[in-house]
C-alpha positions as a printed Julia matrix, in Angstrom:
344×3 Matrix{Float64}:
   3.0   -45.62  -45.4
   3.31  -46.43  -49.01
   2.27  -43.86  -51.08
   1.65  -45.39  -54.77
   0.24  -42.07  -56.41
   2.59  -39.78  -54.89
   0.06  -37.26  -53.59
   1.88  -36.96  -50.2
   5.25  -36.67  -51.9
   3.93  -33.47  -53.94
   1.79  -32.55  -51.2
   5.27  -32.19  -49.36
   7.0   -30.25  -52.37
   4.25  -27.79  -52.04
   4.53  -27.23  -48.35
   8.21  -26.88  -48.37
   8.06  -24.23  -51.52
   5.51  -22.37  -49.45
   7.57  -22.14  -46.51
  11.01  -21.72  -48.31
   9.54  -18.75  -50.48
   8.34  -15.26  -49.24
   6.78  -13.4   -52.5
   3.58  -15.22  -54.12
   1.06  -14.1   -56.72
  -2.22  -16.42  -56.77
  -4.59  -17.05  -59.74
  -7.17  -19.03  -61.26
  -9.16  -19.9   -64.35
 -11.06  -17.05  -66.67
 -14.76  -16.31  -65.32
 -14.26  -17.62  -62.1
 -16.87  -19.43  -60.18
 -17.07  -20.53  -56.4
 -14.34  -22.66  -55.79
 -12.01  -20.6   -58.0
 -12.63  -17.34  -55.61
 -12.9   -19.19  -52.51
  -9.68  -21.07  -53.07
  -7.92  -18.07  -54.29
  -9.35  -16.24  -51.02
  -8.44  -18.7   -48.25
  -5.0   -19.34  -49.88
  -4.14  -15.33  -49.78
  -5.44  -16.24  -46.1
  -3.2   -18.9   -45.54
   0.05  -17.04  -46.79
  -1.05  -14.07  -44.72
  -0.89  -15.93  -41.48
   2.6   -17.49  -42.83
   3.84  -13.61  -43.07
   4.4   -13.69  -46.74
   3.99  -11.1   -49.17
   1.04  -12.36  -51.49
  -1.6   -10.52  -54.45
  -4.56  -11.97  -55.81
  -4.74  -11.67  -59.71
  -7.46  -11.65  -61.67
  -7.67  -10.08  -65.48
  -9.9    -7.11  -66.05
 -12.04   -9.15  -68.57
 -13.36  -11.32  -65.61
 -14.28   -8.57  -63.29
 -16.39   -7.58  -61.47
 -17.08  -11.21  -60.0
 -20.52  -12.41  -59.54
 -22.6   -10.73  -57.37
 -23.03  -13.66  -54.8
 -19.32  -13.94  -54.18
 -19.04   -9.93  -53.69
 -18.37  -10.75  -49.95
 -15.24  -12.89  -50.06
 -12.46  -10.44  -49.07
 -10.83   -8.76  -52.36
  -8.98   -6.04  -50.76
  -5.37   -7.41  -52.37
  -6.36   -8.16  -55.49
  -4.6    -6.85  -58.9
  -5.52   -6.98  -62.54
  -2.36   -6.39  -64.24
   0.94   -8.38  -63.27
   3.15   -7.3   -60.72
   6.48   -5.64  -61.73
   8.43   -8.05  -59.93
   6.42  -11.51  -61.44
   9.96  -12.94  -61.97
  10.43  -12.76  -58.35
   7.28  -14.41  -57.3
   5.96  -17.74  -57.14
   2.98  -18.11  -58.83
   0.23  -20.22  -57.44
  -2.52  -21.34  -59.83
  -5.78  -22.63  -58.1
  -8.7   -24.65  -59.91
  -6.98  -23.99  -63.45
  -6.84  -26.84  -65.72
  -5.21  -25.4   -68.49
  -3.12  -22.38  -68.29
  -3.5   -21.77  -71.81
  -6.94  -21.03  -71.05
  -6.8   -18.76  -68.35
  -6.9   -15.03  -68.72
  -3.91  -15.56  -65.92
  -1.66  -16.67  -68.38
   0.32  -13.48  -67.84
   1.81  -14.89  -64.77
   3.38  -17.67  -66.39
   6.9   -15.91  -66.07
   6.96  -16.36  -62.22
   9.86  -17.37  -60.48
   8.11  -21.11  -60.12
   4.77  -22.19  -60.95
   2.69  -24.31  -58.49
  -0.42  -25.94  -60.19
  -3.28  -26.6   -57.9
  -5.99  -28.52  -58.68
  -8.47  -31.19  -58.75
  -9.62  -31.19  -62.36
  -8.73  -35.13  -63.76
  -7.88  -33.98  -67.29
  -5.14  -31.08  -65.59
  -2.65  -30.48  -68.53
   0.08  -30.44  -65.65
   1.42  -27.21  -66.68
   3.01  -26.0   -63.64
   6.67  -26.34  -62.51
   5.44  -28.28  -59.21
   1.78  -30.13  -60.12
   0.01  -30.79  -57.16
  -3.22  -32.42  -59.06
  -5.49  -34.42  -56.8
  -8.73  -35.78  -58.87
  -9.85  -37.27  -55.71
 -11.11  -34.39  -54.27
 -14.19  -32.94  -53.63
 -12.59  -29.12  -54.93
  -9.8   -27.32  -55.19
 -10.85  -25.98  -51.85
 -10.33  -29.22  -50.31
  -6.73  -29.11  -51.32
  -6.33  -25.92  -49.92
  -7.61  -27.27  -46.34
  -5.35  -29.94  -46.37
  -2.47  -27.78  -47.04
  -3.76  -25.32  -44.48
  -3.48  -28.29  -41.92
   0.0   -29.58  -42.94
   1.1   -25.93  -42.54
   0.03  -25.71  -39.21
  -2.51  -22.58  -39.78
  -5.57  -22.39  -37.83
  -8.28  -20.9   -40.15
  -9.66  -17.63  -39.59
 -13.27  -16.68  -40.04
 -12.44  -15.4   -43.32
 -10.4   -18.48  -44.44
 -13.45  -20.67  -43.33
 -15.86  -18.95  -45.0
 -13.68  -18.66  -48.32
 -13.08  -22.65  -47.86
 -17.11  -23.24  -47.28
 -18.26  -21.13  -49.9
 -15.96  -23.08  -52.59
 -16.78  -26.15  -51.24
 -20.9   -25.9   -51.07
 -20.8   -24.48  -54.58
 -18.46  -26.97  -56.29
 -20.0   -30.05  -54.65
 -23.76  -28.47  -55.69
 -24.76  -28.24  -51.54
 -23.21  -31.58  -51.34
 -25.55  -33.29  -54.16
 -22.91  -33.84  -57.02
 -21.37  -37.35  -57.42
 -17.68  -35.73  -56.3
 -19.43  -35.7   -52.39
 -17.84  -37.53  -50.5
 -17.27  -38.54  -46.65
 -14.06  -35.92  -46.65
 -16.31  -33.17  -47.96
 -18.67  -33.23  -45.12
 -15.4   -33.77  -42.22
 -14.36  -30.45  -44.1
 -17.46  -28.58  -43.8
 -17.88  -29.32  -40.0
 -14.57  -28.41  -39.17
 -15.23  -25.04  -41.1
 -18.59  -24.44  -39.57
 -16.95  -25.04  -36.03
 -14.42  -22.41  -37.33
 -17.14  -19.66  -37.26
 -19.19  -19.92  -40.86
 -22.33  -18.58  -40.6
 -24.15  -21.71  -42.48
 -27.82  -19.57  -43.13
 -25.54  -16.44  -43.99
 -24.05  -17.93  -46.61
 -27.05  -19.86  -48.09
 -28.83  -16.44  -48.36
 -25.67  -14.85  -49.88
 -25.04  -17.47  -52.72
 -28.82  -18.41  -53.0
 -31.37  -15.77  -52.2
 -31.46  -12.18  -52.34
 -31.52  -12.6   -56.29
 -31.44   -9.63  -58.31
 -34.58   -8.79  -60.34
 -32.4    -8.66  -63.34
 -31.17  -12.23  -62.88
 -34.41  -13.49  -62.71
 -35.8   -11.55  -66.03
 -32.59  -13.48  -67.43
 -33.94  -16.99  -66.12
 -36.97  -16.23  -67.83
 -35.75  -15.55  -71.07
 -33.57  -18.51  -71.25
 -36.03  -21.09  -69.87
 -38.61  -19.61  -72.21
 -36.66  -20.91  -75.27
 -35.35  -24.04  -73.68
 -34.96  -26.7   -76.32
 -34.72  -30.54  -76.04
 -32.99  -32.54  -78.81
 -32.99  -36.59  -79.76
 -35.73  -37.86  -77.32
 -34.66  -35.13  -74.83
 -31.38  -36.42  -74.19
 -29.65  -32.85  -74.89
 -31.55  -30.27  -72.99
 -30.62  -27.18  -74.14
 -30.75  -23.11  -74.11
 -28.96  -20.04  -75.08
 -28.83  -16.49  -74.44
 -27.66  -13.75  -76.73
 -25.96  -10.0   -75.64
 -29.51   -8.71  -76.54
 -31.04  -10.77  -74.15
 -28.67   -9.65  -71.46
 -29.29   -5.87  -72.47
 -32.94   -6.83  -72.27
 -32.73   -7.94  -69.15
 -30.41   -5.46  -67.48
 -28.3    -8.56  -66.52
 -24.64   -8.72  -65.92
 -22.7   -11.9   -67.48
 -22.57  -13.46  -64.32
 -26.1   -13.63  -63.89
 -26.56  -16.6   -66.11
 -24.98  -18.43  -63.28
 -27.28  -21.16  -61.94
 -29.32  -21.68  -65.04
 -27.49  -24.54  -66.09
 -28.65  -26.38  -62.89
 -32.23  -25.76  -64.26
 -31.58  -27.62  -67.62
 -30.2   -30.53  -66.03
 -32.86  -31.43  -63.58
 -35.08  -31.95  -66.48
 -36.38  -35.28  -67.17
 -34.68  -37.4   -69.38
 -31.98  -35.14  -69.85
 -28.34  -37.09  -70.43
 -26.58  -33.85  -71.03
 -27.8   -29.97  -70.31
 -26.37  -27.06  -72.14
 -25.98  -23.37  -71.76
 -25.06  -21.06  -74.39
 -23.94  -17.44  -73.95
 -22.79  -14.79  -75.83
 -20.19  -13.12  -73.81
 -20.9    -9.49  -73.57
 -17.75   -8.01  -72.44
 -14.06   -8.16  -72.62
 -11.36   -9.78  -75.28
 -13.89  -12.38  -75.77
 -16.59  -10.27  -76.51
 -19.04  -12.16  -79.17
 -17.67  -15.5   -78.65
 -20.02  -17.91  -77.12
 -19.38  -19.5   -73.39
 -21.12  -23.28  -73.3
 -21.8   -24.65  -70.18
 -22.07  -28.54  -70.11
 -23.68  -30.79  -67.4
 -24.26  -34.63  -67.57
 -26.72  -36.39  -65.26
 -24.84  -39.44  -65.07
 -21.46  -40.99  -66.09
 -23.23  -42.44  -69.16
 -21.35  -38.95  -71.29
 -18.15  -37.71  -70.69
 -19.04  -33.66  -71.1
 -14.64  -33.12  -70.36
 -14.08  -34.91  -73.76
 -16.56  -33.19  -75.73
 -15.53  -29.67  -74.13
 -11.91  -30.69  -75.06
 -12.49  -31.46  -78.59
 -13.46  -27.76  -78.69
 -10.26  -26.71  -76.67
 -12.2   -26.48  -73.42
 -12.22  -29.05  -70.56
 -13.47  -29.76  -67.02
 -14.61  -32.76  -65.23
 -16.9   -35.99  -66.62
 -20.08  -34.32  -65.08
 -19.29  -30.71  -65.62
 -17.15  -28.74  -68.34
 -16.94  -26.0   -70.73
 -15.39  -24.22  -73.73
 -15.74  -20.73  -75.51
 -16.12  -21.14  -78.99
 -16.5   -18.93  -82.24
 -19.42  -21.46  -83.92
 -23.01  -20.15  -84.68
 -25.58  -21.7   -82.74
 -26.82  -24.28  -85.32
 -23.5   -25.44  -85.92
 -22.8   -25.79  -82.19
 -25.9   -27.71  -81.93
 -25.13  -30.04  -84.62
 -21.84  -30.52  -82.9
 -22.97  -31.09  -79.71
 -25.78  -34.09  -81.03
 -23.14  -35.92  -82.66
 -20.77  -35.68  -79.55
 -22.95  -36.88  -77.75
 -24.71  -39.68  -79.78
 -21.17  -40.68  -80.49
 -20.97  -41.52  -77.07
 -24.66  -42.59  -76.27
 -25.29  -44.7   -79.59
 -21.91  -45.82  -81.2
 -21.95  -45.93  -84.86
 -25.51  -44.2   -85.06
 -26.71  -41.42  -86.98
 -27.84  -38.06  -85.02
 -31.93  -38.16  -84.85
 -34.14  -35.44  -85.82
 -34.33  -32.86  -83.39
 -37.28  -32.83  -81.29
 -39.56  -29.74  -81.31
 -38.38  -26.95  -79.09
 -40.07  -26.89  -75.7
């Protein structure tokens, strides 16, 4: 069978590298989300099943992981590069750009395998297996699992399922296809507790998270006839709500759901680590009229056409001006940015 895109050939290269090497270190992008963490844990389980020596790396500034993901098996987690990193094959999962990853300290590995589904991936690995058609990076890990003849343990199945449902928005995002549902069915057959995972991810919310939601939604702003819907959170907001950085996850989905929105944006001031004081900007597009990954790349970030992000030192007013102009440039060619609407 022909392989015009080379996907099968690259997959076989990855399979042979995994089978041939013995020591691995796994890493992902900064501020890891469900796909990043689920893929990380599933790949660790897969390699362990093959008898490999494997560690998972997450930088100190990216810990603790969001509350909803703490049931994932993170016992093998390290936060400093292993002493033998030059002798380990490093697998980067769901990481579009190594320069934007807090795991870039692992770039001195013996080999760098880059497994990802972001269309703007910079192909930084010595071996790049990037499949933009995949619903999530976990789908790529799932595919490798089959080609390595590894049966999914309950731990692997749960990690892959968490990654799948979070990155597809519970199968509601445009990246959801028939293969995503077939993957879900197989993982459920392997023992995933679907109601239990749902409760873990979307219920049992700490009061501090609800308090943070209230602060963000209470200062929602809409610009340019509602095309841009934006909310911001300061360091003081997190302190007032007694909330962790990770508690802001999910707010962007509420903004995206507002009627008439083309691009939803959540701006939050980072409160810990080396990036303290910077603003993390999450962008979501409601359709293909705006490519938010292009907007993110202009600020050194990246992502998908409908979901992207970046970090910035811009003040909020400057940031809003940039965002409005960037959105207008795609929606209204050669038009001037229209006056801001009254904040909602």
